[in-house]
MARDRENPA-626096 format. One record per atom (N, C-alpha, C): residue number from 1; atom name; x, y, z. Coordinates in steps of 0.001 Angstrom, whole numbers. Layout:
% MARDRENPA-626096
[r NUM; 'CA'; [X; Y; Z]]
...
% end
This chain:
% MARDRENPA-626096
[r 1; 'N'; [57005; -74863; 6300]]
[r 1; 'CA'; [56119; -74645; 7420]]
[r 1; 'C'; [54732; -74279; 6882]]
[r 2; 'N'; [53722; -74959; 7362]]
[r 2; 'CA'; [52350; -74703; 6935]]
[r 2; 'C'; [51820; -73461; 7643]]
[r 3; 'N'; [51118; -72606; 6888]]
[r 3; 'CA'; [50571; -71354; 7410]]
[r 3; 'C'; [49093; -71239; 7065]]
[r 4; 'N'; [48379; -70447; 7845]]
[r 4; 'CA'; [46974; -70151; 7564]]
[r 4; 'C'; [46898; -69453; 6207]]
[r 5; 'N'; [46007; -69901; 5358]]
[r 5; 'CA'; [45948; -69332; 4007]]
[r 5; 'C'; [45358; -67925; 3989]]
[r 6; 'N'; [44779; -67473; 5094]]
[r 6; 'CA'; [44206; -66126; 5149]]
[r 6; 'C'; [45133; -65148; 5862]]
[r 7; 'N'; [45474; -65444; 7105]]
[r 7; 'CA'; [46265; -64478; 7887]]
[r 7; 'C'; [47755; -64803; 7912]]
[r 8; 'N'; [48121; -65964; 7387]]
[r 8; 'CA'; [49523; -66362; 7232]]
[r 8; 'C'; [50244; -66692; 8539]]
[r 9; 'N'; [49519; -66901; 9647]]
[r 9; 'CA'; [50212; -67299; 10870]]
[r 9; 'C'; [50666; -68744; 10735]]
[r 10; 'N'; [51754; -69112; 11403]]
[r 10; 'CA'; [52241; -70492; 11324]]
[r 10; 'C'; [51263; -71475; 11968]]
[r 11; 'N'; [51065; -72598; 11311]]
[r 11; 'CA'; [50213; -73659; 11847]]
[r 11; 'C'; [51045; -74852; 12314]]
[r 12; 'N'; [52354; -74793; 12087]]
[r 12; 'CA'; [53278; -75851; 12501]]
[r 12; 'C'; [54537; -75209; 13059]]
[r 13; 'N'; [55241; -75952; 13894]]
[r 13; 'CA'; [56541; -75508; 14378]]
[r 13; 'C'; [56485; -74687; 15661]]
[r 14; 'N'; [57610; -74076; 15979]]
[r 14; 'CA'; [57784; -73343; 17240]]
[r 14; 'C'; [56798; -72188; 17373]]
[r 15; 'N'; [56675; -71377; 16308]]
[r 15; 'CA'; [55750; -70244; 16374]]
[r 15; 'C'; [54328; -70721; 16610]]
[r 16; 'N'; [53938; -71812; 15976]]
[r 16; 'CA'; [52587; -72340; 16151]]
[r 16; 'C'; [52351; -72731; 17608]]
[r 17; 'N'; [53352; -73348; 18241]]
[r 17; 'CA'; [53213; -73719; 19657]]
[r 17; 'C'; [53097; -72479; 20535]]
[r 18; 'N'; [53880; -71459; 20236]]
[r 18; 'CA'; [53827; -70214; 21010]]
[r 18; 'C'; [52450; -69569; 20865]]
[r 19; 'N'; [51969; -69464; 19643]]
[r 19; 'CA'; [50666; -68844; 19407]]
[r 19; 'C'; [49543; -69627; 20072]]
[r 20; 'N'; [49661; -70950; 20074]]
[r 20; 'CA'; [48634; -71777; 20713]]
[r 20; 'C'; [48639; -71569; 22224]]
[r 21; 'N'; [49818; -71574; 22828]]
[r 21; 'CA'; [49913; -71453; 24281]]
[r 21; 'C'; [49560; -70067; 24792]]
[r 22; 'N'; [49946; -69048; 24074]]
[r 22; 'CA'; [49744; -67688; 24553]]
[r 22; 'C'; [48431; -67086; 24065]]
[r 23; 'N'; [48151; -67208; 22786]]
[r 23; 'CA'; [47005; -66521; 22199]]
[r 23; 'C'; [45866; -67450; 21805]]
[r 24; 'N'; [46044; -68740; 22044]]
[r 24; 'CA'; [45038; -69751; 21708]]
[r 24; 'C'; [44730; -69782; 20210]]
[r 25; 'N'; [45728; -69468; 19393]]
[r 25; 'CA'; [45613; -69584; 17938]]
[r 25; 'C'; [46185; -70929; 17533]]
[r 26; 'N'; [45421; -71685; 16766]]
[r 26; 'CA'; [45880; -72995; 16333]]
[r 26; 'C'; [45170; -73395; 15045]]
[r 27; 'N'; [45584; -74503; 14484]]
[r 27; 'CA'; [44966; -75021; 13258]]
[r 27; 'C'; [43490; -75312; 13533]]
[r 28; 'N'; [42646; -74937; 12608]]
[r 28; 'CA'; [41213; -75162; 12737]]
[r 28; 'C'; [40884; -76644; 12605]]
[r 29; 'N'; [39950; -77103; 13409]]
[r 29; 'CA'; [39487; -78482; 13296]]
[r 29; 'C'; [38610; -78646; 12046]]
[r 30; 'N'; [37992; -77543; 11597]]
[r 30; 'CA'; [37106; -77578; 10428]]
[r 30; 'C'; [37878; -77588; 9109]]
[r 31; 'N'; [38963; -76816; 9054]]
[r 31; 'CA'; [39730; -76666; 7814]]
[r 31; 'C'; [41206; -76595; 8174]]
[r 32; 'N'; [41970; -77591; 7800]]
[r 32; 'CA'; [43380; -77658; 8202]]
[r 32; 'C'; [44246; -76597; 7529]]
[r 33; 'N'; [43698; -75862; 6564]]
[r 33; 'CA'; [44447; -74783; 5913]]
[r 33; 'C'; [44214; -73432; 6576]]
[r 34; 'N'; [43384; -73401; 7627]]
[r 34; 'CA'; [43062; -72155; 8322]]
[r 34; 'C'; [43390; -72251; 9804]]
[r 35; 'N'; [43630; -71097; 10433]]
[r 35; 'CA'; [43729; -71062; 11894]]
[r 35; 'C'; [42303; -71021; 12450]]
[r 36; 'N'; [42157; -71288; 13735]]
[r 36; 'CA'; [40825; -71325; 14332]]
[r 36; 'C'; [40118; -69965; 14264]]
[r 37; 'N'; [40854; -68853; 14325]]
[r 37; 'CA'; [40240; -67519; 14273]]
[r 37; 'C'; [39681; -67232; 12880]]
[r 38; 'N'; [40451; -67525; 11854]]
[r 38; 'CA'; [39983; -67288; 10478]]
[r 38; 'C'; [38811; -68205; 10143]]
[r 39; 'N'; [38849; -69441; 10606]]
[r 39; 'CA'; [37749; -70372; 10355]]
[r 39; 'C'; [36477; -69875; 11040]]
[r 40; 'N'; [36615; -69320; 12245]]
[r 40; 'CA'; [35459; -68813; 12977]]
[r 40; 'C'; [34848; -67590; 12291]]
[r 41; 'N'; [35672; -66821; 11582]]
[r 41; 'CA'; [35185; -65629; 10873]]
[r 41; 'C'; [34562; -65978; 9529]]
[r 42; 'N'; [34600; -67234; 9151]]
[r 42; 'CA'; [34088; -67623; 7843]]
[r 42; 'C'; [35037; -67200; 6743]]
[r 43; 'N'; [36285; -67526; 6910]]
[r 43; 'CA'; [37340; -67081; 6002]]
[r 43; 'C'; [37214; -67663; 4605]]
[r 44; 'N'; [36290; -68575; 4398]]
[r 44; 'CA'; [36138; -69149; 3064]]
[r 44; 'C'; [35688; -68113; 2042]]
[r 45; 'N'; [35244; -66959; 2510]]
[r 45; 'CA'; [34829; -65897; 1601]]
[r 45; 'C'; [36020; -65321; 844]]
[r 46; 'N'; [37237; -65673; 1268]]
[r 46; 'CA'; [38437; -65198; 583]]
[r 46; 'C'; [39280; -64345; 1500]]
[r 47; 'N'; [40560; -64199; 1165]]
[r 47; 'CA'; [41455; -63445; 2021]]
[r 47; 'C'; [41155; -61955; 2005]]
[r 48; 'N'; [41354; -61334; 3135]]
[r 48; 'CA'; [41189; -59887; 3224]]
[r 48; 'C'; [42557; -59242; 3111]]
[r 49; 'N'; [42573; -57945; 2921]]
[r 49; 'CA'; [43851; -57255; 2802]]
[r 49; 'C'; [44303; -56686; 4135]]
[r 50; 'N'; [43481; -56859; 5178]]
[r 50; 'CA'; [43812; -56320; 6495]]
[r 50; 'C'; [43883; -57455; 7504]]
[r 51; 'N'; [44890; -57404; 8354]]
[r 51; 'CA'; [45083; -58377; 9430]]
[r 51; 'C'; [44977; -57617; 10740]]
[r 52; 'N'; [44177; -58105; 11680]]
[r 52; 'CA'; [44063; -57475; 12989]]
[r 52; 'C'; [44974; -58233; 13938]]
[r 53; 'N'; [45952; -57535; 14490]]
[r 53; 'CA'; [46912; -58162; 15394]]
[r 53; 'C'; [46198; -58637; 16651]]
[r 54; 'N'; [46398; -59898; 17073]]
[r 54; 'CA'; [45750; -60404; 18273]]
[r 54; 'C'; [46311; -59816; 19565]]
[r 55; 'N'; [47439; -59142; 19499]]
[r 55; 'CA'; [48033; -58549; 20700]]
[r 55; 'C'; [47641; -57090; 20851]]
[r 56; 'N'; [47922; -56292; 19822]]
[r 56; 'CA'; [47702; -54847; 19951]]
[r 56; 'C'; [46401; -54386; 19309]]
[r 57; 'N'; [45696; -55267; 18624]]
[r 57; 'CA'; [44424; -54987; 17956]]
[r 57; 'C'; [44532; -53973; 16822]]
[r 58; 'N'; [45752; -53656; 16403]]
[r 58; 'CA'; [45915; -52745; 15269]]
[r 58; 'C'; [45662; -53494; 13970]]
[r 59; 'N'; [45147; -52768; 12983]]
[r 59; 'CA'; [44964; -53349; 11661]]
[r 59; 'C'; [46222; -53078; 10850]]
[r 60; 'N'; [46768; -54139; 10284]]
[r 60; 'CA'; [47976; -53991; 9481]]
[r 60; 'C'; [47769; -54692; 8148]]
[r 61; 'N'; [48523; -54299; 7169]]
[r 61; 'CA'; [48455; -54909; 5848]]
[r 61; 'C'; [48795; -56384; 5974]]
[r 62; 'N'; [47994; -57228; 5350]]
[r 62; 'CA'; [48196; -58673; 5439]]
[r 62; 'C'; [49590; -59095; 4978]]
[r 63; 'N'; [50172; -58344; 4061]]
[r 63; 'CA'; [51495; -58685; 3551]]
[r 63; 'C'; [52584; -58511; 4599]]
[r 64; 'N'; [52336; -57681; 5600]]
[r 64; 'CA'; [53327; -57478; 6658]]
[r 64; 'C'; [52951; -58216; 7940]]
[r 65; 'N'; [51871; -58993; 7908]]
[r 65; 'CA'; [51396; -59679; 9108]]
[r 65; 'C'; [52433; -60632; 9683]]
[r 66; 'N'; [53155; -61324; 8827]]
[r 66; 'CA'; [54145; -62278; 9315]]
[r 66; 'C'; [55225; -61574; 10122]]
[r 67; 'N'; [55669; -60427; 9646]]
[r 67; 'CA'; [56665; -59653; 10381]]
[r 67; 'C'; [56106; -59219; 11725]]
[r 68; 'N'; [54842; -58876; 11737]]
[r 68; 'CA'; [54220; -58401; 12975]]
[r 68; 'C'; [54134; -59503; 14031]]
[r 69; 'N'; [54177; -60762; 13605]]
[r 69; 'CA'; [54126; -61884; 14546]]
[r 69; 'C'; [55301; -61830; 15528]]
[r 70; 'N'; [56369; -61143; 15167]]
[r 70; 'CA'; [57514; -60982; 16074]]
[r 70; 'C'; [57083; -60386; 17408]]
[r 71; 'N'; [55978; -59666; 17407]]
[r 71; 'CA'; [55474; -59072; 18635]]
[r 71; 'C'; [55180; -60142; 19681]]
[r 72; 'N'; [54696; -61297; 19236]]
[r 72; 'CA'; [54428; -62375; 20177]]
[r 72; 'C'; [55702; -62806; 20890]]
[r 73; 'N'; [56799; -62838; 20127]]
[r 73; 'CA'; [58077; -63200; 20732]]
[r 73; 'C'; [58483; -62163; 21784]]
[r 74; 'N'; [58235; -60915; 21489]]
[r 74; 'CA'; [58535; -59832; 22435]]
[r 74; 'C'; [57682; -59977; 23693]]
[r 75; 'N'; [56405; -60312; 23521]]
[r 75; 'CA'; [55511; -60502; 24660]]
[r 75; 'C'; [56027; -61623; 25560]]
[r 76; 'N'; [56449; -62717; 24960]]
[r 76; 'CA'; [56984; -63842; 25729]]
[r 76; 'C'; [58246; -63425; 26474]]
[r 77; 'N'; [59092; -62657; 25816]]
[r 77; 'CA'; [60321; -62179; 26454]]
[r 77; 'C'; [60006; -61288; 27655]]
[r 78; 'N'; [58993; -60435; 27537]]
[r 78; 'CA'; [58597; -59582; 28665]]
[r 78; 'C'; [58136; -60429; 29851]]
[r 79; 'N'; [57328; -61446; 29567]]
[r 79; 'CA'; [56846; -62320; 30642]]
[r 79; 'C'; [58019; -63045; 31294]]
[r 80; 'N'; [58919; -63586; 30474]]
[r 80; 'CA'; [60081; -64311; 31021]]
[r 80; 'C'; [60985; -63397; 31842]]
[r 81; 'N'; [61128; -62167; 31409]]
[r 81; 'CA'; [61981; -61223; 32132]]
[r 81; 'C'; [61416; -60963; 33537]]
[r 82; 'N'; [60095; -60815; 33624]]
[r 82; 'CA'; [59455; -60565; 34917]]
[r 82; 'C'; [59264; -61836; 35738]]
[r 83; 'N'; [59133; -62971; 35067]]
[r 83; 'CA'; [58847; -64245; 35743]]
[r 83; 'C'; [59710; -65353; 35143]]
[r 84; 'N'; [60986; -65435; 35526]]
[r 84; 'CA'; [61906; -66419; 34927]]
[r 84; 'C'; [61455; -67873; 35101]]
[r 85; 'N'; [60640; -68143; 36082]]
[r 85; 'CA'; [60182; -69511; 36327]]
[r 85; 'C'; [59058; -69927; 35374]]
[r 86; 'N'; [58485; -68975; 34662]]
[r 86; 'CA'; [57369; -69224; 33755]]
[r 86; 'C'; [57813; -70004; 32523]]
[r 87; 'N'; [56999; -70955; 32097]]
[r 87; 'CA'; [57255; -71753; 30891]]
[r 87; 'C'; [56136; -71491; 29880]]
[r 88; 'N'; [56488; -71490; 28590]]
[r 88; 'CA'; [55516; -71209; 27524]]
[r 88; 'C'; [54254; -72059; 27625]]
[r 89; 'N'; [54424; -73335; 27885]]
[r 89; 'CA'; [53303; -74261; 27916]]
[r 89; 'C'; [52307; -74016; 29032]]
[r 90; 'N'; [52670; -73182; 29999]]
[r 90; 'CA'; [51781; -72915; 31122]]
[r 90; 'C'; [50665; -71942; 30766]]
[r 91; 'N'; [50828; -71197; 29676]]
[r 91; 'CA'; [49826; -70199; 29322]]
[r 91; 'C'; [49853; -69042; 30306]]
[r 92; 'N'; [48864; -68206; 30232]]
[r 92; 'CA'; [48759; -67052; 31124]]
[r 92; 'C'; [47292; -66669; 31235]]
[r 93; 'N'; [46917; -66113; 32372]]
[r 93; 'CA'; [45525; -65720; 32571]]
[r 93; 'C'; [45214; -64455; 31757]]
[r 94; 'N'; [43952; -64197; 31468]]
[r 94; 'CA'; [43579; -63020; 30673]]
[r 94; 'C'; [44053; -61700; 31281]]
[r 95; 'N'; [44040; -61592; 32597]]
[r 95; 'CA'; [44475; -60347; 33246]]
[r 95; 'C'; [45961; -60096; 32976]]
[r 96; 'N'; [46779; -61127; 33078]]
[r 96; 'CA'; [48217; -60982; 32797]]
[r 96; 'C'; [48446; -60665; 31326]]
[r 97; 'N'; [47717; -61340; 30444]]
[r 97; 'CA'; [47874; -61068; 29017]]
[r 97; 'C'; [47510; -59628; 28693]]
[r 98; 'N'; [46433; -59129; 29301]]
[r 98; 'CA'; [46048; -57730; 29079]]
[r 98; 'C'; [47135; -56782; 29550]]
[r 99; 'N'; [47753; -57099; 30684]]
[r 99; 'CA'; [48838; -56264; 31209]]
[r 99; 'C'; [49996; -56190; 30211]]
[r 100; 'N'; [50429; -57332; 29702]]
[r 100; 'CA'; [51562; -57347; 28772]]
[r 100; 'C'; [51187; -56762; 27407]]
[r 101; 'N'; [49942; -56939; 27009]]
[r 101; 'CA'; [49501; -56296; 25762]]
[r 101; 'C'; [49561; -54779; 25897]]
[r 102; 'N'; [49171; -54280; 27072]]
[r 102; 'CA'; [49250; -52829; 27301]]
[r 102; 'C'; [50696; -52351; 27238]]
[r 103; 'N'; [51614; -53116; 27798]]
[r 103; 'CA'; [53030; -52741; 27714]]
[r 103; 'C'; [53477; -52646; 26260]]
[r 104; 'N'; [53029; -53595; 25451]]
[r 104; 'CA'; [53408; -53593; 24040]]
[r 104; 'C'; [52765; -52415; 23313]]
[r 105; 'N'; [51497; -52132; 23610]]
[r 105; 'CA'; [50836; -50982; 22983]]
[r 105; 'C'; [51575; -49690; 23317]]
[r 106; 'N'; [51979; -49550; 24576]]
[r 106; 'CA'; [52683; -48339; 25003]]
[r 106; 'C'; [54046; -48227; 24342]]
[r 107; 'N'; [54630; -49369; 23981]]
[r 107; 'CA'; [55948; -49349; 23341]]
[r 107; 'C'; [55853; -48914; 21882]]
[r 108; 'N'; [54645; -48893; 21324]]
[r 108; 'CA'; [54415; -48461; 19934]]
[r 108; 'C'; [55247; -49258; 18946]]
[r 109; 'N'; [55190; -50566; 19075]]
[r 109; 'CA'; [55960; -51439; 18170]]
[r 109; 'C'; [55395; -51310; 16773]]
% end
């Protein structure tokens, strides 16, 4: 599975589709080895040792960033639990995403 060379998020496969639909993270059009967020930050300067979670905004060690991606799966599960008719590909509005992000922050994952 291809991953962003800076933040290590998946750029292919199921996780990549989830991240694209929910968080609008996807492979950069400028550099296929980067996600769009890292490319926008000018990630060519080299990898950093800190990863900022797109859900909870906490800074975590880049080496544990992949494990932290599990939070996205939890967010999707929360949405599905409250709205069984919801499909991943439908996305969600910013207000709903903020609501579920707050639930995750309060859970102290």
